[in-house]
C-alpha positions, 0 to 999 in steps of 0.5 A: 093789135093783130094783123089779118093773117094772125086772126086767119092763122088762129081761125085755121088752127081752130078749124082744123083742130090743130092740135098737131097729130100726137106723133109730131108733138111728141118729137120735142120734149120739155127742157127744165132746170136750166137756170135763173130764167130771168125772162120767164121762158119755157123751152123744148128740144129734140135729140136724134137717135144718133148724135153725129160726132161733135154734134151741133145744137141749133137754137130756133125761135118761133114767130108770133102766134106760134108754139115750137111744135107747130114751128117745127112741123112746119119747117122741118127741122127735126126731120133734118136733125134726125137725119144728120145727127144734131140737136135743136132747142126751142125756147118758147114765149108764154102769154104772161110775157107777150099776149101774142107769144112774140119774143120781146125783141125790142124791150131794154130789159129783155135784149141785153147781155145777161138780161131777161129773155136773152140770158134765159135763152143763153141759160137754155144753150148752156144747159143742153151743151153740158147735159148732152155733151154738145159741141160748144164751138157748133152753136147756131141760131135762127128764127122767123119774124119776132123770132128772128129779131130775137135771133139777132139780138142773141148774135149781137149780145152773145157773139162769142157763143154762135158760130152762125145765125139765119134771120128770116123776115126779122129786124135789126138789133137795138132799133126800138124800145117801145111797142109803138117804135117796134110797129114803126121799125116793122113798117120800115119807118125810122130805121137808122142809118149804117153808121148808127146800126153798127155802133149799136151792134158793137156796143152790145157786147165787148167781143173783138171777134171772130163774129158769127156768119150770118144770112138774111131771108126776106120776102119782097112782098112782106107787108108785115115786116118791111123788106128794108129791115133785111138790108138794114140787118145786113148793113149792121153786120158788114161793119163787124165782118170787115166787108163794109167796102166789099163786092156783093156777089150776086148768085141765083139759088133755086131761082131766087137771088142772094147776095154774098159778102165775102172776106179777104180769103173768099170765105162767105160772111154775110148772105142776103136771100130775097125771095121774090113776091114771097109774104110774111114767112118761112120759105119752104120747098115742100117737095124736097121732103122737110116741112109742110105749108101753112100759116107762115110757112110758105112753099115758094120753091126754096128751103130756108131750112136745107140751105141754112143747115148746109151753110152751117156744114150740118148736112152731107148733101149740098143744097143746089147753088145755081150761079149768075156771073154778076158782081155788083159793088154795094155802096155802104148806105144804100141798102138802107133806103130812105123812108118812103111810105106807100099809100093807105090803099096799097097797104090794105091791098097787100095785107088782104092779099097776104091774108088770103094766100096764108089762108090757102085761098089764093096762089 
């Protein structure tokens, strides 16, 4: 079933002939012959004119109904890659796998190590690294919505491959195995408790560390993927980073709230960005010159692309961080709230409100 925002996104593309301008689509080129490809995915990639020394690779996973060219134009990743000399890989879902172009983050045959879509993406990464002499220790992954959930799949199943990840409006790993279960988790229903979440992550591989750093981004007004999923992702990862009982440091970043869990050496291991009143989509600050607003590309005054790239050491210019002197203990199980359902009228009102904002009819 398509949501109202999905339908409006399709209508917007048809009305505008979108059809991105040719120069935007031509930024990306196809990656072929990358392995057995058991997930039957396609792939696009981007290489800047000049690669940096020990060039990094960022894997970017689009959301449902999206394609790499649209996601790249909206997020600004290729512009940033050109300026700072790192490579991009865009795995691409196809309709034969999923009619709405969602990565199958909930199907067991696609989310296990060396299985299905997860293995296809791992093969793409290996091919990019070997063909273009990229730094194998500087591989990162990010994604939106179903792409965010698949980013978590990759981080869980191949933690030995990635130095860091960023999950935007995504879901915890291994919590659904059917379409109906996936919709329940998206609504925030039936999310497992901390112990089960952490056990599922540890069981995804034989990895013993070090683990990738992680940032999680979510809007408080998201009516497509409930905010409870962001808290559950943090809970899932706090165990492997050995910060389960650590203090959460609260900071202000471009007017939004970030909670950070640091290890014994004071290094940021997990960050949770909560974007006030934002709906389902990628947080952008179009004024900073990266990306543009559109369906699921939301100009809310904070650039996830810029902050994520800076946190991974990919850019020379640091992102602005304004700190509040506030430290709060995060109890082990309270990041995963009890299952509470709003009324049907509230849910319908949220969907309609978000759909109007996504279509540019309401701010």
